[in-house]
C-alpha atoms as one frame of an Amber mdcrd trajectory, in Angstrom:
protein
  71.129  83.544 105.954  71.978  79.915 107.005  70.453  78.580 110.293  72.466
  78.388 113.176  72.962  74.278 112.829  74.263  74.851 109.034  76.684  77.724
 110.296  77.924  75.472 113.128  78.595  72.447 110.716  80.681  74.976 108.195
  82.287  75.976 110.809  83.441  72.675 112.016  84.454  71.735 108.469  86.647
  75.541 108.291  88.007  74.321 111.431  89.032  70.870 110.874  90.631  71.764
 107.182  92.282  74.277 109.195  94.016  71.861 111.913  94.472  69.443 108.927
  96.668  72.570 106.978  98.343  73.297 110.297  99.329  69.783 110.668 100.703
  69.291 107.258 102.784  72.364 107.234 100.527  74.954 106.105 101.359  78.227
 107.333  99.446  81.949 107.799  96.511  79.307 107.761  92.797  81.952 108.257
  89.147  81.654 108.665  87.646  84.029 107.034  83.948  84.129 107.461  82.298
  85.385 104.291  78.983  84.743 104.221  77.141  87.958 104.614  80.084  89.426
 101.734  80.225  86.393  99.320  76.963  85.348  99.447  77.864  82.097  98.045
  79.537  80.139 100.643  79.658  81.031 104.594  83.739  80.513 104.804  87.474
  81.140 103.127  90.038  79.036 104.694  93.013  80.219 103.277  96.876  78.965
 103.873 100.378  79.366 102.609 102.820  76.709 101.281 106.018  77.511 100.916
 106.545  75.329  97.584 104.068  74.055  95.316 104.895  70.404  96.272 104.150
  71.475  99.959 100.555  73.089  97.895  99.929  69.814  96.483 100.437  67.667
  99.798  98.488  70.366 101.565  95.599  70.026  98.978  95.707  65.915  99.211
  95.699  65.772 102.977  92.533  68.573 102.995  90.564  65.823 100.182  91.836
  62.740 102.013  90.716  63.549 105.537  88.142  65.596 105.103  86.484  62.456
 103.202  87.775  60.062 105.925  86.342  61.947 108.787  83.043  63.473 107.538
  82.472  61.346 103.919  82.389  65.035 102.303  84.276  65.555  98.601  84.467
  68.465  96.967  81.972  70.006  94.656  84.672  70.752  92.584  88.805  71.749
  92.997  91.162  73.523  90.823  94.397  74.725  90.573  96.035  70.991  91.639
  98.428  70.850  88.222  99.520  74.294  88.698 100.381  73.938  92.242  99.961
  78.004  92.770  96.261  78.792  93.592  94.333  75.829  94.534  90.914  76.095
  94.875  88.735  73.258  96.438  84.912  74.064  97.373  82.899  72.310  99.442
  79.855  74.532  99.167  79.660  76.158 102.829  83.395  76.238 102.523  86.274
  76.950 100.181  89.499  76.420 100.851  92.564  78.376  98.915  95.679  77.140
  99.316  98.495  79.832  98.145 102.275  79.446  97.159 104.293  82.313  99.279
 104.364  84.352  95.977 100.608  83.677  94.795  99.553  84.372  98.539 101.452
  87.999  98.106 100.119  88.606  94.808  96.293  88.270  95.359  96.362  89.624
  98.727  93.009  87.854  99.478  93.611  89.627 102.929  93.276  92.394 101.557
  89.811  92.193  99.714  88.339  90.703 102.747  90.356  93.278 105.267  86.716
  94.586 107.370  86.321  90.598 108.145  87.736  89.259 111.400  89.251  85.682
 110.946  87.825  83.229 113.363  89.713  81.479 115.638  90.262  76.951 114.734
């Protein structure tokens, strides 16, 4: 369990990412507090892009804006070539950007159906 200041910082980052995704036309954006279930991160931010090009643009916006506004870069990032499911790992916050078809296939919300999303 992390202490309250770290959780606040993590939540603020997750909410920032959600707003960035929303501003750039991401859809179905959720923040899932998965810390008690997953144990290696505090929050998942999940978003849908209508096409691979938009998925790439959302990824670029998150990477650029988070670095500019917080000075943070990801620990790792995957899927930016295929642009079907892009994962950006900030450690305490993991961002999942799906194209519509991939989001329906993987059904990440179903895996965490007992977790209530937090507002952003």
